[in-house]
C-alpha positions in Angstrom: -11.5 19.7 114.1 -10.1 17.5 111.3 -6.8 15.7 111.3 -5.5 17.7 108.5 -6.5 21.2 109.7 -3.9 23.9 110.4 -5.2 24.2 114.0 -4.4 20.5 114.6 -0.9 21.0 113.2 -0.3 23.9 115.5 -1.6 21.9 118.4 0.6 19.0 117.5 3.7 21.3 117.1 3.0 22.8 120.5 2.6 19.4 122.1 5.9 18.3 120.6 7.8 21.4 121.9 6.3 21.0 125.4 7.3 17.3 125.3 10.8 18.1 124.2 11.2 20.6 127.0 10.0 18.0 129.6 12.2 15.3 128.1 15.2 17.6 128.2 14.7 18.2 132.0 14.1 14.6 132.7 17.0 13.3 130.6 19.5 15.6 132.4 18.3 14.5 135.8 18.3 10.8 134.9 21.6 11.2 133.0 20.2 9.6 129.9 20.9 10.5 126.2 18.5 13.2 125.2 17.7 11.6 121.8 16.7 8.3 123.5 14.2 10.1 125.6 12.8 12.0 122.7 12.2 8.8 120.6 10.5 7.2 123.6 8.3 10.3 124.0 7.5 10.2 120.2 6.4 6.6 120.6 4.2 7.5 123.6 2.6 10.4 121.8 1.9 8.3 118.8 -0.1 5.9 121.0 -2.3 8.7 122.4 -6.0 8.9 121.1 -5.1 12.2 119.5 -2.2 11.3 117.2 0.4 13.6 115.8 -0.1 14.1 112.1 3.1 15.8 111.1 4.6 13.9 108.1 8.1 12.5 108.4 9.1 13.0 104.8 12.4 13.4 102.9 11.6 17.0 102.1 10.8 17.8 105.8 14.0 16.3 107.1 16.3 17.3 104.2 15.1 20.9 103.5 13.8 22.0 106.8 15.7 20.3 109.6 19.1 19.2 108.2 20.5 22.6 107.2 20.3 24.1 110.7 21.7 20.9 112.3 24.7 20.9 109.9 25.2 24.7 110.1 25.1 24.8 114.0 27.6 21.9 114.3 29.9 23.5 111.7 29.6 26.9 113.5 31.1 25.3 116.6 34.0 23.6 114.9 37.5 25.2 115.3 39.1 25.5 111.9 42.6 24.7 113.1 41.6 21.5 114.8 39.3 20.6 111.9 42.0 21.2 109.3 44.6 19.3 111.4 42.6 16.1 111.4 41.0 16.6 107.9 43.2 13.9 106.2 42.0 11.4 108.8 38.3 12.5 108.9 38.0 12.8 105.1 39.4 9.3 104.6 37.1 7.9 107.2 34.1 9.8 105.8 34.6 9.2 102.0 36.5 5.9 101.7 35.0 4.6 104.9 31.4 5.3 103.6 32.3 3.5 100.3 33.7 0.5 102.1 30.8 0.3 104.6 28.2 0.8 101.9 29.8 -1.9 99.6 30.0 -4.4 102.5 26.3 -3.8 103.6 25.1 -4.0 99.9 26.9 -7.3 99.3 25.6 -8.7 102.6 22.0 -7.7 102.0 22.1 -9.1 98.4 23.5 -12.5 99.4 22.1 -12.9 102.9 18.7 -11.3 102.5 18.2 -11.9 98.8 17.7 -8.2 97.8 18.3 -7.0 94.3 21.7 -5.4 93.7 20.2 -1.9 93.2 18.0 -2.1 96.3 20.9 -3.5 98.4 23.3 -0.8 97.0 20.9 2.1 97.8 20.4 0.7 101.3 24.1 0.4 101.8 24.6 4.0 100.8 21.8 5.5 102.9 22.6 3.6 106.0 26.4 4.4 105.8 25.9 7.9 107.1 26.3 8.3 110.8 24.4 10.7 113.0 26.3 12.0 116.0 23.6 14.2 117.5 23.0 12.1 120.7 26.7 11.2 121.1 27.9 14.8 120.7 25.3 15.9 123.3 26.6 13.2 125.7 30.2 14.3 124.9 29.4 17.9 125.9 27.7 17.0 129.1 30.5 14.6 130.1 33.4 16.9 129.1 34.8 14.3 126.7 38.4 14.8 125.4 38.3 17.6 122.8 40.1 15.7 120.0 37.7 12.7 120.3 34.7 15.0 120.1 36.2 16.9 117.1 37.0 13.7 115.2 33.5 12.1 115.8 31.6 15.3 114.9 33.6 16.4 111.8 33.8 12.8 110.4 30.0 12.5 110.8 29.4 15.8 109.1 31.6 14.8 106.2 30.2 11.3 105.8 26.7 12.7 105.8 27.7 14.6 102.6 29.5 11.5 101.2 26.5 9.2 101.8 24.1 11.7 100.2 26.4 12.0 97.1 26.7 8.2 96.8 22.9 7.8 97.2 22.2 10.4 94.5 24.5 8.7 92.0 22.8 5.3 92.7 19.4 6.9 92.2 20.5 8.0 88.8 21.6 4.5 87.9 18.3 3.1 89.3 16.5 5.6 87.0 18.3 4.1 84.0 20.9 6.8 83.5 23.9 5.0 82.1 27.2 6.4 83.6 30.7 5.7 82.4 33.5 5.9 85.0 34.5 9.3 83.6 30.9 10.5 84.0 30.8 9.2 87.6 34.1 11.0 88.3 32.9 14.3 86.8 29.6 14.0 88.7 31.5 13.5 92.0 33.7 16.5 91.4 30.7 18.7 90.5 28.8 17.5 93.6 31.6 17.7 96.1 33.7 20.7 94.9 30.6 22.5 93.7 29.0 22.1 97.1 32.0 23.5 99.0 32.3 26.4 96.5 28.6 27.3 96.9 28.9 27.3 100.7 31.9 29.6 100.7 30.4 31.9 98.1 27.1 32.3 99.7 28.4 32.7 103.2 31.2 35.0 102.0 28.7 37.3 100.3 26.5 37.5 103.3 29.4 38.1 105.7 30.3 41.2 103.6 26.8 42.5 104.3 27.0 41.5 108.0 30.2 43.5 108.3 28.3 46.7 107.6 26.0 46.4 110.7 26.2 45.7 114.4 22.5 44.8 114.7 22.5 41.3 116.0 19.0 40.6 114.6 20.2 41.5 111.1 23.3 39.3 111.6 21.2 36.4 112.8 19.0 36.8 109.8 22.0 36.8 107.4 23.4 33.6 109.0 20.0 32.0 108.6 20.1 32.9 104.9 23.6 31.4 104.7 22.5 28.1 106.3 19.4 27.5 104.1 20.5 29.5 101.1 23.8 27.5 100.6 21.9 24.2 101.1 19.0 24.9 98.7 21.1 26.6 96.1 23.6 23.7 96.0 20.8 21.1 95.9 19.0 23.0 93.1 22.1 22.6 90.9 22.6 18.9 92.0 25.6 19.7 94.2 25.9 18.5 97.9 23.7 20.7 100.1 25.3 19.1 103.2 28.9 20.1 102.2 27.7 23.5 101.1 26.1 24.2 104.5 29.1 22.7 106.3 31.4 25.0 104.4 29.2 28.0 105.1 29.1 27.2 108.8 32.8 26.8 109.0 33.4 30.1 107.3 30.9 32.0 109.5 32.1 30.3 112.7 35.8 30.9 112.2 36.2 33.9 109.8 32.9 35.6 110.3 32.9 35.6 114.1 36.3 37.3 114.1 35.9 39.8 111.2 32.3 40.4 110.2 30.0 39.6 113.2 30.1 42.3 115.8 31.6 41.3 119.1 28.4 42.3 120.9 26.4 40.1 118.6 28.4 36.8 118.8 26.7 35.5 121.9 23.3 36.2 120.3 24.2 34.4 117.1 25.6 31.3 118.9 22.7 31.3 121.3 20.2 31.5 118.4 21.8 28.6 116.5 22.0 26.4 119.6 18.2 27.0 120.1 17.4 26.2 116.5 19.5 23.0 116.6 17.7 22.0 119.8 14.4 22.7 118.1 15.2 20.7 115.0 16.7 17.8 117.0 13.7 17.6 119.3 11.1 17.6 116.4 13.1 15.1 114.3 13.6 12.5 117.1 10.0 12.8 118.4 8.7 12.3 114.8 11.1 9.3 114.4 9.6 7.9 117.6 6.1 8.5 116.3 6.8 6.7 113.1 8.7 3.9 114.8 5.5 3.2 116.8 3.7 2.4 113.5 6.4 0.3 111.8 5.7 -3.4 111.5 9.3 -4.3 112.0 8.2 -7.9 112.9 7.5 -8.4 109.2 11.1 -7.8 108.3 12.7 -9.1 111.5 15.2 -11.4 109.7 16.3 -8.7 107.2 16.5 -6.2 110.1 18.8 -8.5 112.2 21.0 -9.1 109.2 21.2 -5.4 108.4 22.1 -4.4 112.0 24.9 -7.0 112.1 26.2 -5.9 108.7 26.1 -2.2 109.7 28.1 -2.8 112.9 30.7 -5.0 111.2 31.1 -2.7 108.3 31.6 0.3 110.6 34.2 -1.7 112.6 36.0 -2.7 109.4 36.2 0.8 107.9 37.3 2.5 111.2 39.9 0.0 112.3 41.3 -0.6 108.8 41.6 3.0 107.8 42.8 4.1 111.2 45.7 1.7 110.8 47.0 3.8 107.9 47.8 6.7 110.3 49.7 4.6 113.0 53.1 5.9 111.8 51.9 9.5 111.6 51.1 12.4 114.0 47.4 11.9 113.2 47.4 8.4 114.9 44.1 7.7 116.6 44.1 6.2 120.1 42.6 2.7 120.1 40.0 3.9 122.6 39.0 6.6 120.2 38.5 3.9 117.5 36.2 1.9 119.7 34.0 5.1 120.3 34.0 5.8 116.6 32.7 2.3 115.9 30.1 2.1 118.6 29.2 5.8 118.3 28.4 5.5 114.7 24.6 6.0 115.3 22.2 6.2 112.4 19.4 8.8 112.4 17.5 11.4 110.5 19.6 11.5 107.3 19.3 7.7 106.8 15.5 7.9 107.2 15.3 10.9 104.9 17.2 9.1 102.1 15.1 5.9 102.7 11.9 7.9 102.4 13.2 9.4 99.2 13.5 6.0 97.5 11.4 5.9 94.2 8.6 3.3 93.9 10.5 1.4 91.1 13.0 0.1 93.6 11.8 -3.5 94.2 12.4 -3.6 97.9 11.4 0.0 98.7 8.9 -0.6 101.5 11.1 -3.3 103.1 14.1 -0.9 102.9 12.2 1.8 104.7 11.1 -0.6 107.5 14.6 -2.1 107.9 16.2 1.5 108.0 13.8 2.3 110.8 14.9 -0.9 112.6 18.6 0.0 112.3 18.0 3.5 113.5 16.0 2.2 116.5 18.7 -0.1 117.4 21.4 2.5 117.2 19.4 5.0 119.3 18.3 2.7 122.0 21.2 0.2 122.3 24.2 2.2 121.1 22.9 5.5 122.3 22.1 4.3 125.8 25.4 2.5 126.3 27.7 5.3 124.9 28.0 7.2 128.3 29.0 3.9 130.0 31.5 3.1 127.2 33.1 6.6 127.5 33.5 6.4 131.2 34.7 2.8 131.0 37.5 3.8 128.5 38.4 6.8 130.7 37.8 9.4 128.0 36.3 12.3 129.9 38.5 15.3 130.6 38.3 14.8 134.4 39.5 11.2 134.0 42.3 12.2 131.7 43.8 14.5 134.3 44.3 11.8 136.8 
């Protein structure tokens, strides 16, 4: 049996799924973040004589795993709560990403000696936070609802913002000259177009779903909504993340009340929870497998600089922008701000964008290695300490009642 054979791929996938199930059981009993256990398992699997040969590529993460992760998270968001905090989360996501990316880019250029374009691309791709492990911990610990909502919705929005910024910088790196008016038009097309595509695709499919009460058909239609909105938007150079986010919000809030049959709702939610579990499991195990083969020691200095810059930039963007809401009803508790800073983990999207860097970027290989180092730090250090921080700050629902 050869490494590239279909049989090996099926065996590897089965091994990943079995490992994910065992890790889920162990993590719950040991009260450890699930994603940390998965990455450790991925590293262990990579060191076995029979290695896992599933490629961790931009297309695999972006086109296969990201749509269901975004859709499932959006499906669970309550529109009223999301809309209430939207001015806050949008500012943190868009302006916050811009500030953090600029700070990291300047730091990597001057402190690590990277070219401006390489530093800027790294700043954009590493600015997106990945709340997967934190949200999982929130749900298990019954964290205060508003905190969970802010962290999750801000992360979903900044995933879209970072992907948009990265795409614009790739165009500049490819030699496409852009005037300010051209950049503004491109931003409008990418953001507004992505939202419009998500609403249009999900809306059309909900009209069809309203004509049946077969839960299998309705699950199929929501699957088309998740992937169709993403791929359609990406094909026309719009934001696939924002398209799928919009589709998920529409299905979860309007569709569940009007189009999806009452007898089917539990089936639909259960299906998407399973798909998200599956996608998360495979992504984090593959990240662990690829972490095991990274020669991070070769870029140790740049990695340490990057980790410090990422932490400082996140703190600056959160604390500075949160200050603007102090006199308003959207004011964020200082404890929430601490969680937003330390809970700004990096994950699959950052690696997907790093792996998508073209070969003509001078520091491409170094950027990929440093991105893996930052992701590893955020998962192992920030991810492992988040439950302790939440308890220390008294942010679980049980603590809040006392």
